[in-house]
PDB file with one MODEL, atoms N, CA, C and O in Angstrom:
MODEL        1
ATOM      1  N   UNK A   1     -23.939  32.196 -55.934  1.00  0.00           N
ATOM      2  CA  UNK A   1     -24.797  32.945 -55.054  1.00  0.00           C
ATOM      3  C   UNK A   1     -26.183  33.107 -55.639  1.00  0.00           C
ATOM      4  O   UNK A   1     -27.174  33.063 -54.911  1.00  0.00           O
ATOM      5  N   UNK A   2     -26.262  33.292 -56.927  1.00  0.00           N
ATOM      6  CA  UNK A   2     -27.576  33.436 -57.535  1.00  0.00           C
ATOM      7  C   UNK A   2     -28.356  32.134 -57.449  1.00  0.00           C
ATOM      8  O   UNK A   2     -29.586  32.154 -57.418  1.00  0.00           O
ATOM      9  N   UNK A   3     -27.661  31.001 -57.411  1.00  0.00           N
ATOM     10  CA  UNK A   3     -28.342  29.717 -57.282  1.00  0.00           C
ATOM     11  C   UNK A   3     -29.058  29.611 -55.944  1.00  0.00           C
ATOM     12  O   UNK A   3     -30.019  28.853 -55.814  1.00  0.00           O
ATOM     13  N   UNK A   4     -28.600  30.363 -54.948  1.00  0.00           N
ATOM     14  CA  UNK A   4     -29.215  30.341 -53.627  1.00  0.00           C
ATOM     15  C   UNK A   4     -30.200  31.490 -53.441  1.00  0.00           C
ATOM     16  O   UNK A   4     -30.776  31.644 -52.364  1.00  0.00           O
ATOM     17  N   UNK A   5     -30.393  32.278 -54.456  1.00  0.00           N
ATOM     18  CA  UNK A   5     -31.379  33.347 -54.405  1.00  0.00           C
ATOM     19  C   UNK A   5     -30.871  34.640 -53.778  1.00  0.00           C
ATOM     20  O   UNK A   5     -31.664  35.557 -53.565  1.00  0.00           O
ATOM     21  N   UNK A   6     -29.599  34.748 -53.479  1.00  0.00           N
ATOM     22  CA  UNK A   6     -29.064  35.971 -52.882  1.00  0.00           C
ATOM     23  C   UNK A   6     -28.743  36.978 -53.973  1.00  0.00           C
ATOM     24  O   UNK A   6     -28.238  36.619 -55.037  1.00  0.00           O
ATOM     25  N   UNK A   7     -29.037  38.230 -53.701  1.00  0.00           N
ATOM     26  CA  UNK A   7     -28.685  39.279 -54.641  1.00  0.00           C
ATOM     27  C   UNK A   7     -27.200  39.577 -54.496  1.00  0.00           C
ATOM     28  O   UNK A   7     -26.643  39.478 -53.402  1.00  0.00           O
ATOM     29  N   UNK A   8     -26.572  39.937 -55.589  1.00  0.00           N
ATOM     30  CA  UNK A   8     -25.153  40.282 -55.553  1.00  0.00           C
ATOM     31  C   UNK A   8     -24.961  41.471 -54.617  1.00  0.00           C
ATOM     32  O   UNK A   8     -25.718  42.441 -54.666  1.00  0.00           O
ATOM     33  N   UNK A   9     -23.956  41.387 -53.776  1.00  0.00           N
ATOM     34  CA  UNK A   9     -23.676  42.458 -52.831  1.00  0.00           C
ATOM     35  C   UNK A   9     -24.406  42.309 -51.517  1.00  0.00           C
ATOM     36  O   UNK A   9     -24.255  43.161 -50.641  1.00  0.00           O
ATOM     37  N   UNK A  10     -25.185  41.269 -51.345  1.00  0.00           N
ATOM     38  CA  UNK A  10     -25.961  41.059 -50.132  1.00  0.00           C
ATOM     39  C   UNK A  10     -25.401  39.932 -49.275  1.00  0.00           C
ATOM     40  O   UNK A  10     -26.057  39.500 -48.327  1.00  0.00           O
ATOM     41  N   UNK A  11     -24.205  39.448 -49.588  1.00  0.00           N
ATOM     42  CA  UNK A  11     -23.631  38.328 -48.843  1.00  0.00           C
ATOM     43  C   UNK A  11     -22.418  38.824 -48.072  1.00  0.00           C
ATOM     44  O   UNK A  11     -21.566  39.528 -48.614  1.00  0.00           O
ATOM     45  N   UNK A  12     -22.351  38.444 -46.788  1.00  0.00           N
ATOM     46  CA  UNK A  12     -21.206  38.793 -45.952  1.00  0.00           C
ATOM     47  C   UNK A  12     -20.641  37.524 -45.331  1.00  0.00           C
ATOM     48  O   UNK A  12     -21.387  36.650 -44.890  1.00  0.00           O
ATOM     49  N   UNK A  13     -19.323  37.433 -45.302  1.00  0.00           N
ATOM     50  CA  UNK A  13     -18.634  36.329 -44.657  1.00  0.00           C
ATOM     51  C   UNK A  13     -17.909  36.921 -43.459  1.00  0.00           C
ATOM     52  O   UNK A  13     -17.059  37.799 -43.610  1.00  0.00           O
ATOM     53  N   UNK A  14     -18.246  36.439 -42.269  1.00  0.00           N
ATOM     54  CA  UNK A  14     -17.688  36.989 -41.040  1.00  0.00           C
ATOM     55  C   UNK A  14     -16.791  35.985 -40.344  1.00  0.00           C
ATOM     56  O   UNK A  14     -17.022  34.777 -40.398  1.00  0.00           O
ATOM     57  N   UNK A  15     -15.774  36.501 -39.694  1.00  0.00           N
ATOM     58  CA  UNK A  15     -14.860  35.679 -38.916  1.00  0.00           C
ATOM     59  C   UNK A  15     -14.388  36.502 -37.729  1.00  0.00           C
ATOM     60  O   UNK A  15     -14.333  37.729 -37.814  1.00  0.00           O
ATOM     61  N   UNK A  16     -14.051  35.856 -36.633  1.00  0.00           N
ATOM     62  CA  UNK A  16     -13.596  36.624 -35.468  1.00  0.00           C
ATOM     63  C   UNK A  16     -12.183  37.192 -35.617  1.00  0.00           C
ATOM     64  O   UNK A  16     -11.811  38.091 -34.864  1.00  0.00           O
ATOM     65  N   UNK A  17     -11.396  36.699 -36.557  1.00  0.00           N
ATOM     66  CA  UNK A  17      -9.995  37.098 -36.660  1.00  0.00           C
ATOM     67  C   UNK A  17      -9.661  37.662 -38.029  1.00  0.00           C
ATOM     68  O   UNK A  17     -10.116  37.134 -39.044  1.00  0.00           O
ATOM     69  N   UNK A  18      -8.855  38.751 -38.071  1.00  0.00           N
ATOM     70  CA  UNK A  18      -8.466  39.379 -39.333  1.00  0.00           C
ATOM     71  C   UNK A  18      -7.693  38.421 -40.233  1.00  0.00           C
ATOM     72  O   UNK A  18      -7.911  38.390 -41.444  1.00  0.00           O
ATOM     73  N   UNK A  19      -6.786  37.638 -39.642  1.00  0.00           N
ATOM     74  CA  UNK A  19      -6.001  36.692 -40.447  1.00  0.00           C
ATOM     75  C   UNK A  19      -6.909  35.643 -41.081  1.00  0.00           C
ATOM     76  O   UNK A  19      -6.673  35.212 -42.210  1.00  0.00           O
ATOM     77  N   UNK A  20      -7.938  35.237 -40.362  1.00  0.00           N
ATOM     78  CA  UNK A  20      -8.874  34.249 -40.905  1.00  0.00           C
ATOM     79  C   UNK A  20      -9.702  34.866 -42.031  1.00  0.00           C
ATOM     80  O   UNK A  20      -9.998  34.197 -43.021  1.00  0.00           O
ATOM     81  N   UNK A  21     -10.074  36.128 -41.884  1.00  0.00           N
ATOM     82  CA  UNK A  21     -10.797  36.832 -42.948  1.00  0.00           C
ATOM     83  C   UNK A  21      -9.945  36.863 -44.219  1.00  0.00           C
ATOM     84  O   UNK A  21     -10.444  36.601 -45.313  1.00  0.00           O
ATOM     85  N   UNK A  22      -8.670  37.181 -44.067  1.00  0.00           N
ATOM     86  CA  UNK A  22      -7.771  37.218 -45.221  1.00  0.00           C
ATOM     87  C   UNK A  22      -7.658  35.848 -45.876  1.00  0.00           C
ATOM     88  O   UNK A  22      -7.653  35.744 -47.103  1.00  0.00           O
ATOM     89  N   UNK A  23      -7.566  34.798 -45.067  1.00  0.00           N
ATOM     90  CA  UNK A  23      -7.476  33.435 -45.609  1.00  0.00           C
ATOM     91  C   UNK A  23      -8.764  33.050 -46.329  1.00  0.00           C
ATOM     92  O   UNK A  23      -8.717  32.410 -47.379  1.00  0.00           O
ATOM     93  N   UNK A  24      -9.901  33.429 -45.780  1.00  0.00           N
ATOM     94  CA  UNK A  24     -11.181  33.123 -46.422  1.00  0.00           C
ATOM     95  C   UNK A  24     -11.306  33.872 -47.749  1.00  0.00           C
ATOM     96  O   UNK A  24     -11.790  33.311 -48.732  1.00  0.00           O
ATOM     97  N   UNK A  25     -10.874  35.133 -47.781  1.00  0.00           N
ATOM     98  CA  UNK A  25     -10.895  35.897 -49.036  1.00  0.00           C
ATOM     99  C   UNK A  25     -10.020  35.245 -50.097  1.00  0.00           C
ATOM    100  O   UNK A  25     -10.426  35.121 -51.252  1.00  0.00           O
ATOM    101  N   UNK A  26      -8.817  34.829 -49.705  1.00  0.00           N
ATOM    102  CA  UNK A  26      -7.908  34.165 -50.664  1.00  0.00           C
ATOM    103  C   UNK A  26      -8.528  32.869 -51.192  1.00  0.00           C
ATOM    104  O   UNK A  26      -8.473  32.590 -52.390  1.00  0.00           O
ATOM    105  N   UNK A  27      -9.112  32.091 -50.298  1.00  0.00           N
ATOM    106  CA  UNK A  27      -9.730  30.824 -50.712  1.00  0.00           C
ATOM    107  C   UNK A  27     -10.918  31.076 -51.637  1.00  0.00           C
ATOM    108  O   UNK A  27     -11.099  30.360 -52.621  1.00  0.00           O
ATOM    109  N   UNK A  28     -11.723  32.083 -51.328  1.00  0.00           N
ATOM    110  CA  UNK A  28     -12.880  32.412 -52.164  1.00  0.00           C
ATOM    111  C   UNK A  28     -12.421  32.867 -53.544  1.00  0.00           C
ATOM    112  O   UNK A  28     -12.977  32.451 -54.560  1.00  0.00           O
ATOM    113  N   UNK A  29     -11.394  33.731 -53.573  1.00  0.00           N
ATOM    114  CA  UNK A  29     -10.864  34.224 -54.853  1.00  0.00           C
ATOM    115  C   UNK A  29     -10.327  33.076 -55.691  1.00  0.00           C
ATOM    116  O   UNK A  29     -10.550  33.025 -56.901  1.00  0.00           O
ATOM    117  N   UNK A  30      -9.619  32.154 -55.048  1.00  0.00           N
ATOM    118  CA  UNK A  30      -9.056  31.012 -55.772  1.00  0.00           C
ATOM    119  C   UNK A  30     -10.158  30.110 -56.330  1.00  0.00           C
ATOM    120  O   UNK A  30     -10.014  29.560 -57.422  1.00  0.00           O
ATOM    121  N   UNK A  31     -11.242  29.957 -55.597  1.00  0.00           N
ATOM    122  CA  UNK A  31     -12.324  29.067 -56.019  1.00  0.00           C
ATOM    123  C   UNK A  31     -13.281  29.710 -57.022  1.00  0.00           C
ATOM    124  O   UNK A  31     -13.817  29.023 -57.891  1.00  0.00           O
ATOM    125  N   UNK A  32     -13.503  31.042 -56.908  1.00  0.00           N
ATOM    126  CA  UNK A  32     -14.548  31.681 -57.710  1.00  0.00           C
ATOM    127  C   UNK A  32     -14.064  32.817 -58.607  1.00  0.00           C
ATOM    128  O   UNK A  32     -14.831  33.319 -59.427  1.00  0.00           O
ATOM    129  N   UNK A  33     -12.804  33.229 -58.464  1.00  0.00           N
ATOM    130  CA  UNK A  33     -12.267  34.303 -59.294  1.00  0.00           C
ATOM    131  C   UNK A  33     -12.423  35.670 -58.662  1.00  0.00           C
ATOM    132  O   UNK A  33     -13.257  35.880 -57.782  1.00  0.00           O
ATOM    133  N   UNK A  34     -11.606  36.590 -59.127  1.00  0.00           N
ATOM    134  CA  UNK A  34     -11.582  37.944 -58.576  1.00  0.00           C
ATOM    135  C   UNK A  34     -12.901  38.686 -58.810  1.00  0.00           C
ATOM    136  O   UNK A  34     -13.311  39.485 -57.968  1.00  0.00           O
ATOM    137  N   UNK A  35     -13.560  38.439 -59.922  1.00  0.00           N
ATOM    138  CA  UNK A  35     -14.821  39.133 -60.216  1.00  0.00           C
ATOM    139  C   UNK A  35     -15.896  38.772 -59.193  1.00  0.00           C
ATOM    140  O   UNK A  35     -16.678  39.634 -58.793  1.00  0.00           O
ATOM    141  N   UNK A  36     -15.946  37.516 -58.768  1.00  0.00           N
ATOM    142  CA  UNK A  36     -16.934  37.090 -57.774  1.00  0.00           C
ATOM    143  C   UNK A  36     -16.635  37.677 -56.406  1.00  0.00           C
ATOM    144  O   UNK A  36     -17.544  37.832 -55.590  1.00  0.00           O
ATOM    145  N   UNK A  37     -15.383  38.005 -56.143  1.00  0.00           N
ATOM    146  CA  UNK A  37     -14.983  38.568 -54.856  1.00  0.00           C
ATOM    147  C   UNK A  37     -15.688  39.898 -54.594  1.00  0.00           C
ATOM    148  O   UNK A  37     -15.963  40.232 -53.442  1.00  0.00           O
ATOM    149  N   UNK A  38     -15.978  40.645 -55.631  1.00  0.00           N
ATOM    150  CA  UNK A  38     -16.650  41.937 -55.488  1.00  0.00           C
ATOM    151  C   UNK A  38     -18.084  41.793 -54.988  1.00  0.00           C
ATOM    152  O   UNK A  38     -18.650  42.749 -54.457  1.00  0.00           O
ATOM    153  N   UNK A  39     -18.673  40.624 -55.149  1.00  0.00           N
ATOM    154  CA  UNK A  39     -20.062  40.402 -54.758  1.00  0.00           C
ATOM    155  C   UNK A  39     -20.204  39.948 -53.308  1.00  0.00           C
ATOM    156  O   UNK A  39     -21.321  39.809 -52.810  1.00  0.00           O
ATOM    157  N   UNK A  40     -19.085  39.716 -52.629  1.00  0.00           N
ATOM    158  CA  UNK A  40     -19.120  39.217 -51.261  1.00  0.00           C
ATOM    159  C   UNK A  40     -18.340  40.168 -50.372  1.00  0.00           C
ATOM    160  O   UNK A  40     -17.236  40.590 -50.715  1.00  0.00           O
ATOM    161  N   UNK A  41     -18.916  40.499 -49.238  1.00  0.00           N
ATOM    162  CA  UNK A  41     -18.249  41.377 -48.291  1.00  0.00           C
ATOM    163  C   UNK A  41     -17.652  40.531 -47.174  1.00  0.00           C
ATOM    164  O   UNK A  41     -18.364  39.766 -46.523  1.00  0.00           O
ATOM    165  N   UNK A  42     -16.361  40.663 -46.952  1.00  0.00           N
ATOM    166  CA  UNK A  42     -15.658  39.917 -45.913  1.00  0.00           C
ATOM    167  C   UNK A  42     -15.311  40.870 -44.783  1.00  0.00           C
ATOM    168  O   UNK A  42     -14.982  42.032 -45.025  1.00  0.00           O
ATOM    169  N   UNK A  43     -15.382  40.380 -43.539  1.00  0.00           N
ATOM    170  CA  UNK A  43     -14.997  41.225 -42.423  1.00  0.00           C
ATOM    171  C   UNK A  43     -15.014  40.479 -41.114  1.00  0.00           C
ATOM    172  O   UNK A  43     -15.429  39.322 -41.037  1.00  0.00           O
ATOM    173  N   UNK A  44     -14.550  41.168 -40.078  1.00  0.00           N
ATOM    174  CA  UNK A  44     -14.548  40.575 -38.750  1.00  0.00           C
ATOM    175  C   UNK A  44     -15.904  40.779 -38.080  1.00  0.00           C
ATOM    176  O   UNK A  44     -16.686  41.644 -38.475  1.00  0.00           O
ATOM    177  N   UNK A  45     -16.158  39.982 -37.083  1.00  0.00           N
ATOM    178  CA  UNK A  45     -17.408  40.089 -36.332  1.00  0.00           C
ATOM    179  C   UNK A  45     -17.519  41.486 -35.722  1.00  0.00           C
ATOM    180  O   UNK A  45     -18.581  42.106 -35.783  1.00  0.00           O
ATOM    181  N   UNK A  46     -16.431  41.983 -35.134  1.00  0.00           N
ATOM    182  CA  UNK A  46     -16.443  43.320 -34.536  1.00  0.00           C
ATOM    183  C   UNK A  46     -16.800  44.396 -35.553  1.00  0.00           C
ATOM    184  O   UNK A  46     -17.542  45.330 -35.248  1.00  0.00           O
ATOM    185  N   UNK A  47     -16.274  44.259 -36.750  1.00  0.00           N
ATOM    186  CA  UNK A  47     -16.535  45.250 -37.784  1.00  0.00           C
ATOM    187  C   UNK A  47     -17.972  45.272 -38.276  1.00  0.00           C
ATOM    188  O   UNK A  47     -18.412  46.269 -38.849  1.00  0.00           O
ATOM    189  N   UNK A  48     -18.716  44.185 -38.061  1.00  0.00           N
ATOM    190  CA  UNK A  48     -20.088  44.094 -38.555  1.00  0.00           C
ATOM    191  C   UNK A  48     -21.133  44.213 -37.451  1.00  0.00           C
ATOM    192  O   UNK A  48     -22.326  44.115 -37.736  1.00  0.00           O
ATOM    193  N   UNK A  49     -20.729  44.420 -36.214  1.00  0.00           N
ATOM    194  CA  UNK A  49     -21.691  44.419 -35.111  1.00  0.00           C
ATOM    195  C   UNK A  49     -22.781  45.471 -35.263  1.00  0.00           C
ATOM    196  O   UNK A  49     -23.932  45.217 -34.910  1.00  0.00           O
ATOM    197  N   UNK A  50     -22.446  46.624 -35.771  1.00  0.00           N
ATOM    198  CA  UNK A  50     -23.436  47.691 -35.892  1.00  0.00           C
ATOM    199  C   UNK A  50     -24.244  47.597 -37.181  1.00  0.00           C
ATOM    200  O   UNK A  50     -25.160  48.391 -37.393  1.00  0.00           O
ATOM    201  N   UNK A  51     -23.919  46.643 -38.040  1.00  0.00           N
ATOM    202  CA  UNK A  51     -24.585  46.504 -39.335  1.00  0.00           C
ATOM    203  C   UNK A  51     -25.366  45.199 -39.384  1.00  0.00           C
ATOM    204  O   UNK A  51     -25.195  44.329 -38.531  1.00  0.00           O
ATOM    205  N   UNK A  52     -26.215  45.073 -40.380  1.00  0.00           N
ATOM    206  CA  UNK A  52     -26.988  43.845 -40.566  1.00  0.00           C
ATOM    207  C   UNK A  52     -27.001  43.434 -42.033  1.00  0.00           C
ATOM    208  O   UNK A  52     -28.027  43.582 -42.697  1.00  0.00           O
ATOM    209  N   UNK A  53     -25.890  42.923 -42.556  1.00  0.00           N
ATOM    210  CA  UNK A  53     -25.877  42.487 -43.956  1.00  0.00           C
ATOM    211  C   UNK A  53     -26.402  41.055 -44.104  1.00  0.00           C
ATOM    212  O   UNK A  53     -25.725  40.124 -43.668  1.00  0.00           O
ATOM    213  N   UNK A  54     -27.561  40.845 -44.690  1.00  0.00           N
ATOM    214  CA  UNK A  54     -28.082  39.481 -44.857  1.00  0.00           C
ATOM    215  C   UNK A  54     -27.590  38.862 -46.151  1.00  0.00           C
ATOM    216  O   UNK A  54     -27.197  39.629 -47.030  1.00  0.00           O
ATOM    217  N   UNK A  55     -27.571  37.581 -46.354  1.00  0.00           N
ATOM    218  CA  UNK A  55     -27.444  36.556 -45.312  1.00  0.00           C
ATOM    219  C   UNK A  55     -26.010  36.467 -44.830  1.00  0.00           C
ATOM    220  O   UNK A  55     -25.132  37.106 -45.409  1.00  0.00           O
ATOM    221  N   UNK A  56     -25.745  35.700 -43.797  1.00  0.00           N
ATOM    222  CA  UNK A  56     -24.406  35.611 -43.226  1.00  0.00           C
ATOM    223  C   UNK A  56     -23.896  34.182 -43.220  1.00  0.00           C
ATOM    224  O   UNK A  56     -24.649  33.233 -43.003  1.00  0.00           O
ATOM    225  N   UNK A  57     -22.619  34.054 -43.460  1.00  0.00           N
ATOM    226  CA  UNK A  57     -21.930  32.779 -43.301  1.00  0.00           C
ATOM    227  C   UNK A  57     -20.834  33.034 -42.275  1.00  0.00           C
ATOM    228  O   UNK A  57     -19.944  33.850 -42.512  1.00  0.00           O
ATOM    229  N   UNK A  58     -20.887  32.360 -41.160  1.00  0.00           N
ATOM    230  CA  UNK A  58     -19.944  32.602 -40.080  1.00  0.00           C
ATOM    231  C   UNK A  58     -19.086  31.375 -39.857  1.00  0.00           C
ATOM    232  O   UNK A  58     -19.582  30.248 -39.849  1.00  0.00           O
ATOM    233  N   UNK A  59     -17.803  31.598 -39.677  1.00  0.00           N
ATOM    234  CA  UNK A  59     -16.892  30.517 -39.376  1.00  0.00           C
ATOM    235  C   UNK A  59     -16.362  30.719 -37.970  1.00  0.00           C
ATOM    236  O   UNK A  59     -15.829  31.783 -37.654  1.00  0.00           O
ATOM    237  N   UNK A  60     -16.500  29.730 -37.140  1.00  0.00           N
ATOM    238  CA  UNK A  60     -16.052  29.839 -35.761  1.00  0.00           C
ATOM    239  C   UNK A  60     -14.891  28.868 -35.518  1.00  0.00           C
ATOM    240  O   UNK A  60     -14.759  27.846 -36.191  1.00  0.00           O
ATOM    241  N   UNK A  61     -14.075  29.214 -34.560  1.00  0.00           N
ATOM    242  CA  UNK A  61     -12.966  28.340 -34.192  1.00  0.00           C
ATOM    243  C   UNK A  61     -13.050  28.015 -32.716  1.00  0.00           C
ATOM    244  O   UNK A  61     -13.709  28.709 -31.942  1.00  0.00           O
ATOM    245  N   UNK A  62     -12.380  26.962 -32.350  1.00  0.00           N
ATOM    246  CA  UNK A  62     -12.361  26.537 -30.954  1.00  0.00           C
ATOM    247  C   UNK A  62     -10.906  26.263 -30.580  1.00  0.00           C
ATOM    248  O   UNK A  62     -10.294  25.331 -31.101  1.00  0.00           O
ATOM    249  N   UNK A  63     -10.358  27.070 -29.682  1.00  0.00           N
ATOM    250  CA  UNK A  63      -8.967  26.919 -29.294  1.00  0.00           C
ATOM    251  C   UNK A  63      -8.728  25.644 -28.486  1.00  0.00           C
ATOM    252  O   UNK A  63      -7.618  25.111 -28.480  1.00  0.00           O
ATOM    253  N   UNK A  64      -9.757  25.157 -27.810  1.00  0.00           N
ATOM    254  CA  UNK A  64      -9.607  23.980 -26.947  1.00  0.00           C
ATOM    255  C   UNK A  64      -9.979  22.666 -27.651  1.00  0.00           C
ATOM    256  O   UNK A  64      -9.927  21.597 -27.042  1.00  0.00           O
ATOM    257  N   UNK A  65     -10.352  22.751 -28.932  1.00  0.00           N
ATOM    258  CA  UNK A  65     -10.806  21.550 -29.647  1.00  0.00           C
ATOM    259  C   UNK A  65      -9.669  20.764 -30.230  1.00  0.00           C
ATOM    260  O   UNK A  65      -9.891  19.730 -30.859  1.00  0.00           O
TER     261      UNK A  65
ENDMDL
END
């Protein structure tokens, strides 16, 4: 994250589904370790609608694809 210029605690990963959020957290932890997990906020789109955590990485799905 520091390589991209983001401050720790300023990154949010959003997904429309709770199960997908959990899967993304597990994948992130496996790739970067538990300590790095504290620097990223994971949540659903609904949970972040009233907030504005910059920058955002969003994963979308398509049921008809």
